[in-house]
One Martini backbone bead per residue (centre of mass of N, CA, C, O) as a GRO file, in nm:
protein
  265
    1MET     BB    1   1.633  -1.069   1.560
    2SER     BB    2   1.363  -1.098   1.717
    3LEU     BB    3   1.424  -0.870   1.917
    4ARG     BB    4   1.430  -0.641   1.712
    5ALA     BB    5   1.143  -0.685   1.606
    6LEU     BB    6   1.004  -0.625   1.871
    7ASN     BB    7   1.099  -0.330   1.901
    8ILE     BB    8   0.992  -0.223   1.634
    9ALA     BB    9   0.693  -0.298   1.673
   10ALA     BB   10   0.657  -0.128   1.930
   11THR     BB   11   0.692   0.148   1.793
   12GLY     BB   12   0.444   0.116   1.607
   13MET     BB   13   0.232   0.093   1.831
   14VAL     BB   14   0.286   0.360   1.976
   15ALA     BB   15   0.247   0.552   1.735
   16ASN     BB   16  -0.049   0.458   1.665
   17GLU     BB   17  -0.168   0.523   1.940
   18ARG     BB   18  -0.116   0.831   1.916
   19LYS     BB   19  -0.284   0.868   1.662
   20ILE     BB   20  -0.550   0.778   1.789
   21ASP     BB   21  -0.558   0.999   2.000
   22ASN     BB   22  -0.573   1.232   1.794
   23ILE     BB   23  -0.833   1.145   1.655
   24SER     BB   24  -1.010   1.155   1.907
   25HIS     BB   25  -0.976   1.459   1.950
   26ASN     BB   26  -1.102   1.548   1.687
   27VAL     BB   27  -1.381   1.413   1.721
   28ALA     BB   28  -1.452   1.552   1.996
   29ASN     BB   29  -1.418   1.849   1.820
   30SER     BB   30  -1.641   1.863   1.582
   31GLU     BB   31  -1.827   2.092   1.761
   32THR     BB   32  -1.601   2.299   1.791
   33LYS     BB   33  -1.562   2.619   1.774
   34GLY     BB   34  -1.270   2.684   1.585
   35TYR     BB   35  -1.153   2.418   1.541
   36LYS     BB   36  -0.834   2.251   1.480
   37ARG     BB   37  -0.691   2.010   1.335
   38SER     BB   38  -0.477   1.737   1.389
   39GLU     BB   39  -0.148   1.621   1.308
   40VAL     BB   40   0.062   1.336   1.230
   41ILE     BB   41   0.417   1.265   1.236
   42PHE     BB   42   0.638   1.036   1.108
   43ASN     BB   43   0.952   0.887   1.207
   44ASP     BB   44   1.240   0.750   1.153
   45LEU     BB   45   1.477   0.584   1.295
   46MET     BB   46   1.757   0.471   1.352
   47TYR     BB   47   2.051   0.311   1.219
   48GLN     BB   48   2.203   0.005   1.133
   49THR     BB   49   2.538  -0.035   1.023
   50GLU     BB   50   2.714  -0.290   0.843
   51THR     BB   51   2.741  -0.146   0.550
   52ARG     BB   52   2.885   0.089   0.374
   53MET     BB   53   2.854   0.307   0.144
   54GLY     BB   54   3.136   0.275  -0.071
   55SER     BB   55   3.272   0.044   0.014
   56LEU     BB   56   3.500  -0.215   0.025
   57SER     BB   57   3.551  -0.515  -0.088
   58ALA     BB   58   3.714  -0.791   0.043
   59ALA     BB   59   3.735  -0.967  -0.211
   60ASP     BB   60   3.798  -0.732  -0.474
   61GLY     BB   61   3.767  -0.402  -0.411
   62SER     BB   62   3.496  -0.317  -0.464
   63ILE     BB   63   3.224  -0.111  -0.478
   64ILE     BB   64   2.962  -0.061  -0.266
   65PRO     BB   65   2.651   0.072  -0.357
   66THR     BB   66   2.446   0.026  -0.081
   67GLY     BB   67   2.465  -0.154   0.147
   68ILE     BB   68   2.385  -0.205   0.513
   69GLN     BB   69   2.057  -0.140   0.660
   70PHE     BB   70   1.878  -0.107   0.981
   71GLY     BB   71   1.595  -0.024   1.113
   72LEU     BB   72   1.428   0.088   1.444
   73GLY     BB   73   1.170   0.243   1.341
   74THR     BB   74   0.923   0.452   1.506
   75ALA     BB   75   0.795   0.798   1.547
   76VAL     BB   76   0.685   1.081   1.670
   77GLY     BB   77   0.781   1.396   1.523
   78ALA     BB   78   0.488   1.546   1.489
   79THR     BB   79   0.260   1.816   1.549
   80TYR     BB   80  -0.028   1.981   1.385
   81LYS     BB   81  -0.211   2.245   1.263
   82VAL     BB   82  -0.506   2.287   1.061
   83PHE     BB   83  -0.591   2.607   0.895
   84SER     BB   84  -0.854   2.554   0.774
   85GLN     BB   85  -1.158   2.624   0.670
   86GLY     BB   86  -1.453   2.658   0.814
   87GLU     BB   87  -1.768   2.648   0.846
   88LEU     BB   88  -2.034   2.878   0.803
   89ILE     BB   89  -2.265   2.951   1.063
   90PRO     BB   90  -2.572   3.050   1.112
   91THR     BB   91  -2.679   3.306   1.381
   92PRO     BB   92  -2.942   3.432   1.465
   93ASN     BB   93  -2.967   3.677   1.707
   94THR     BB   94  -2.623   3.711   1.720
   95PRO     BB   95  -2.425   3.985   1.717
   96LEU     BB   96  -2.152   3.831   1.862
   97ASN     BB   97  -2.132   3.647   1.621
   98LEU     BB   98  -1.814   3.553   1.474
   99ALA     BB   99  -1.658   3.518   1.149
  100LEU     BB  100  -1.374   3.405   0.986
  101ASP     BB  101  -1.297   3.490   0.641
  102GLY     BB  102  -0.999   3.373   0.658
  103ASN     BB  103  -0.747   3.535   0.768
  104GLY     BB  104  -0.706   3.508   1.122
  105PHE     BB  105  -0.712   3.656   1.460
  106PHE     BB  106  -0.817   3.694   1.758
  107LEU     BB  107  -0.767   3.890   2.044
  108VAL     BB  108  -0.664   3.778   2.375
  109ASN     BB  109  -0.691   3.881   2.707
  110LEU     BB  110  -0.514   3.753   2.947
  111PRO     BB  111  -0.478   3.721   3.290
  112ASP     BB  112  -0.140   3.730   3.263
  113GLY     BB  113  -0.107   3.959   3.012
  114ASN     BB  114  -0.132   3.803   2.772
  115THR     BB  115  -0.166   3.687   2.432
  116GLY     BB  116  -0.421   3.552   2.249
  117TYR     BB  117  -0.548   3.322   1.988
  118THR     BB  118  -0.853   3.318   1.781
  119ARG     BB  119  -1.146   3.169   1.595
  120ALA     BB  120  -1.350   3.199   1.816
  121GLY     BB  121  -1.681   3.386   1.780
  122GLU     BB  122  -1.829   3.346   2.066
  123LEU     BB  123  -1.959   3.626   2.181
  124MET     BB  124  -1.986   3.878   2.454
  125ARG     BB  125  -2.118   4.042   2.731
  126SER     BB  126  -2.031   4.191   2.993
  127PRO     BB  127  -2.138   4.353   3.274
  128ASP     BB  128  -1.965   4.611   3.145
  129GLY     BB  129  -1.986   4.567   2.807
  130VAL     BB  130  -1.762   4.387   2.724
  131ILE     BB  131  -1.595   4.214   2.488
  132VAL     BB  132  -1.614   3.855   2.512
  133ASN     BB  133  -1.558   3.548   2.594
  134PRO     BB  134  -1.681   3.268   2.757
  135LEU     BB  135  -1.441   3.321   2.986
  136GLY     BB  136  -1.408   3.655   3.001
  137TYR     BB  137  -1.219   3.743   2.780
  138GLU     BB  138  -1.082   3.996   2.631
  139ILE     BB  139  -1.131   4.166   2.330
  140SER     BB  140  -0.949   4.314   2.110
  141PRO     BB  141  -0.955   4.650   2.242
  142GLY     BB  142  -1.195   4.675   2.448
  143ILE     BB  143  -1.500   4.691   2.380
  144THR     BB  144  -1.778   4.903   2.467
  145ILE     BB  145  -2.118   4.850   2.535
  146PRO     BB  146  -2.378   5.014   2.589
  147GLN     BB  147  -2.659   4.967   2.780
  148ASP     BB  148  -2.844   5.151   2.561
  149ALA     BB  149  -2.821   4.957   2.336
  150LEU     BB  150  -3.022   4.845   2.060
  151ASN     BB  151  -2.782   4.801   1.841
  152VAL     BB  152  -2.545   4.576   1.676
  153THR     BB  153  -2.275   4.644   1.446
  154ILE     BB  154  -2.060   4.442   1.226
  155THR     BB  155  -1.831   4.472   1.006
  156ARG     BB  156  -1.610   4.330   0.778
  157ASP     BB  157  -1.373   4.522   0.927
  158GLY     BB  158  -1.465   4.538   1.253
  159ARG     BB  159  -1.678   4.750   1.304
  160VAL     BB  160  -1.829   4.895   1.589
  161GLN     BB  161  -2.183   4.948   1.618
  162ALA     BB  162  -2.433   5.166   1.781
  163THR     BB  163  -2.763   5.201   1.882
  164ILE     BB  164  -2.892   5.478   2.049
  165ALA     BB  165  -3.096   5.605   2.254
  166GLY     BB  166  -3.190   5.913   2.097
  167GLN     BB  167  -3.005   5.841   1.840
  168PRO     BB  168  -2.986   5.855   1.494
  169ASP     BB  169  -2.686   5.770   1.500
  170PRO     BB  170  -2.441   5.569   1.492
  171GLN     BB  171  -2.194   5.441   1.711
  172ASP     BB  172  -1.857   5.439   1.740
  173LEU     BB  173  -1.651   5.188   1.925
  174GLY     BB  174  -1.464   5.030   1.716
  175GLN     BB  175  -1.190   4.797   1.628
  176LEU     BB  176  -1.101   4.490   1.555
  177ASP     BB  177  -0.845   4.292   1.619
  178LEU     BB  178  -0.581   4.137   1.425
  179ALA     BB  179  -0.400   3.828   1.332
  180ILE     BB  180  -0.103   3.706   1.177
  181PHE     BB  181   0.101   3.429   1.041
  182GLN     BB  182   0.358   3.273   0.889
  183ASN     BB  183   0.320   3.008   1.107
  184PRO     BB  184   0.045   2.872   1.241
  185SER     BB  185   0.152   2.574   1.305
  186GLY     BB  186   0.348   2.708   1.542
  187LEU     BB  187   0.135   2.716   1.735
  188GLU     BB  188   0.018   2.703   2.070
  189ALA     BB  189  -0.193   2.505   2.234
  190MET     BB  190  -0.424   2.589   2.526
  191GLY     BB  191  -0.705   2.576   2.479
  192ASP     BB  192  -1.011   2.704   2.407
  193SER     BB  193  -0.913   2.796   2.115
  194ILE     BB  194  -0.619   2.883   2.211
  195TYR     BB  195  -0.326   3.070   2.123
  196LYS     BB  196   0.036   3.089   2.105
  197GLU     BB  197   0.322   3.216   2.053
  198THR     BB  198   0.624   3.136   1.870
  199THR     BB  199   0.910   3.091   1.712
  200ALA     BB  200   0.772   2.927   1.480
  201SER     BB  201   0.537   3.139   1.411
  202GLY     BB  202   0.601   3.405   1.497
  203ALA     BB  203   0.517   3.710   1.490
  204PRO     BB  204   0.265   3.912   1.495
  205ILE     BB  205   0.041   4.045   1.252
  206LEU     BB  206  -0.111   4.343   1.259
  207GLY     BB  207  -0.471   4.426   1.215
  208PHE     BB  208  -0.742   4.418   0.981
  209ALA     BB  209  -1.005   4.361   0.832
  210LEU     BB  210  -0.922   4.369   0.480
  211ASP     BB  211  -0.652   4.362   0.485
  212GLU     BB  212  -0.371   4.265   0.369
  213GLY     BB  213  -0.403   3.912   0.432
  214PHE     BB  214  -0.693   3.946   0.532
  215GLY     BB  215  -0.991   3.884   0.632
  216SER     BB  216  -1.324   3.858   0.721
  217ILE     BB  217  -1.628   3.962   0.885
  218LYS     BB  218  -1.912   3.771   1.016
  219GLN     BB  219  -2.210   3.835   1.115
  220HIS     BB  220  -2.406   3.581   1.245
  221PHE     BB  221  -2.149   3.389   1.272
  222VAL     BB  222  -1.978   3.067   1.273
  223GLU     BB  223  -1.699   2.863   1.307
  224SER     BB  224  -1.637   2.559   1.243
  225SER     BB  225  -1.507   2.279   1.248
  226ASN     BB  226  -1.249   2.108   1.037
  227VAL     BB  227  -1.371   1.838   1.088
  228ASN     BB  228  -1.376   1.521   0.918
  229SER     BB  229  -1.531   1.240   1.000
  230ILE     BB  230  -1.462   1.053   0.763
  231THR     BB  231  -1.157   1.097   0.762
  232GLU     BB  232  -1.109   1.006   1.057
  233ILE     BB  233  -1.214   0.717   1.024
  234MET     BB  234  -1.011   0.634   0.809
  235ASN     BB  235  -0.762   0.691   0.987
  236LEU     BB  236  -0.842   0.493   1.210
  237ILE     BB  237  -0.835   0.234   1.043
  238LYS     BB  238  -0.537   0.254   0.958
  239ALA     BB  239  -0.415   0.267   1.244
  240GLN     BB  240  -0.533  -0.001   1.341
  241ARG     BB  241  -0.396  -0.180   1.128
  242ASN     BB  242  -0.107  -0.104   1.200
  243TYR     BB  243  -0.122  -0.204   1.486
  244GLU     BB  244  -0.192  -0.500   1.417
  245MET     BB  245   0.061  -0.560   1.246
  246ASN     BB  246   0.265  -0.511   1.476
  247SER     BB  247   0.146  -0.727   1.659
  248LYS     BB  248   0.204  -0.962   1.463
  249VAL     BB  249   0.509  -0.929   1.465
  250MET     BB  250   0.545  -0.991   1.765
  251GLN     BB  251   0.431  -1.276   1.756
  252THR     BB  252   0.635  -1.387   1.552
  253ALA     BB  253   0.892  -1.322   1.714
  254GLU     BB  254   0.818  -1.493   1.959
  255GLN     BB  255   0.801  -1.762   1.807
  256MET     BB  256   1.092  -1.762   1.704
  257ALA     BB  257   1.225  -1.758   1.983
  258LYS     BB  258   1.101  -2.019   2.087
  259GLU     BB  259   1.213  -2.205   1.863
  260ALA     BB  260   1.512  -2.145   1.919
  261ILE     BB  261   1.512  -2.254   2.209
  262ASP     BB  262   1.398  -2.540   2.154
  263SER     BB  263   1.636  -2.627   1.955
  264LYS     BB  264   1.856  -2.624   2.213
  265LEU     BB  265   1.728  -2.861   2.402
   0.00000   0.00000   0.00000
């Protein structure tokens, strides 16, 4: 019995250690623009059944209503991203800082030819004038800002306009593509606040800001991380206490085993 308790407590320690790892990652990215916090789900492990529910009692043939089962511990069953809205932080004099207010992801043209999806809107101009992210990856649809542009305006629906020297009217340069997903928590995180689609997320639904189901774009803003430091510290304390309780169970089980051995000597 003490051996089983040791194994069960060990699963609890491992699971809570992984939860603490996840909390640490969230806290480390509390200042990462566009970062979405991760959550951990625990699942109970398989059960050992000694008496099945509804079986007949050997004593009098009556039906046993509940049976006897002992669980074998816990494990991390899933992790997922929480895509709640982060705070919108004003960033004056940064015309290519964009925040998504509501549903949507910017499309990122990755070097391998695939498309990534991001909420991080700290954008900039490449040497060729193309709108890119800080890694130099092109933001779809690959809008180029002329070198002689005096001012760049991006509307709430993602239309990029530039005032060109010597021209009285702003020039339309294009409209930023957006995507939404049926299950954004099913997206696979690739790092650098970029995600890729999976079977779980479903295929991207393409559109533009202010389309039905899509949010809007705010120029001169960035979306902060949605990590709440107070919540994460509370989660850390609970996970640490759970870890310590499982450690205490292991110590108790070891002591029981030692006493059982000593009693037979």
